[in-house]
N, C-alpha and C positions, 0 to 999 in steps of 0.2 A: 580619782575623783576629787578628792580634795583639793590637787595640785591645780587642776583643770577648772574649776570652780575660783581658784584662787589667780591665777593667770587669766583668765578670761572674763571672769565677770569684777572680781575685787581690785583686781590691777588697772581693768578698764574703766571703774568707776572713778578713782583715785588719780588717773593721769588723768582723766576727762574734768575732775574738780578743780585741776588746777589751769586751764586754758578759761578761755573769757569769752567764748562764743555759746551761741543756744545752746550746744550741747551739753557744755560744763555747768550751763545753771539748769538742764535737766539732769544731770548727774549730780550735781550737788544738793535738789531736790530729793533724788531718790534715794542718798544716802542719808541725808535727814528722817527719811520716812522711816525707814528699816531702824536706823538706832532708837526714832522712836517708839515704831513698833517692837521691838524686844527688846530696848532701853538701855542704851550704853551702860548705866549702873547697876543694872541685874546682873549685867554678864560679867563684870566686877567681882560682884556681892557672889555668886556665885563659882569663880574661880578663886575668891579666899575664902568659900566655907568647902572647898575642895581641896586645899593646900591643907586647912585645920586640920580636917581629918587625915589627912593622909598623913600629916608629921606627926601624929601620935605613931605613926609603923615606926616610924626612924627611931627607934631608944637608943639603940649604940649597943645592946646587949648582944654578943654573940652567940649566946645559949638558942638566944629570941628568935634568930636568922637562923641557925642551922636546924631548930626545930620545924621552921618554916618548911626549909629546904628538905627535910625528910617528908615532914607529911607530902608535901609535891609529889615528890620521887614514889612516894609509897602510893599515893594516889591514880598517877600516869599507870604506876606497874599494874596496879587491879586493872586501872579500864580497859589495858591491851590484854590482860589476861579473859574479859569480858567480850 
């Protein structure tokens, strides 16, 4: 679904934006409205915040990674038994 959205909506808007005809200006306005509504900066802020949180998971400790794997395997085994 995401690939189709990218192919038919985003690519269309980007391709039309580069043209000088009326459709290009309409696409340009649409892109501007999407950016203003959803905020280009807020998307970047969310991405940076998620990256900061996920960075804490990468400790480099083999023992920590092993514990996560063992807990995951045990959780899957328990889920299959129930």
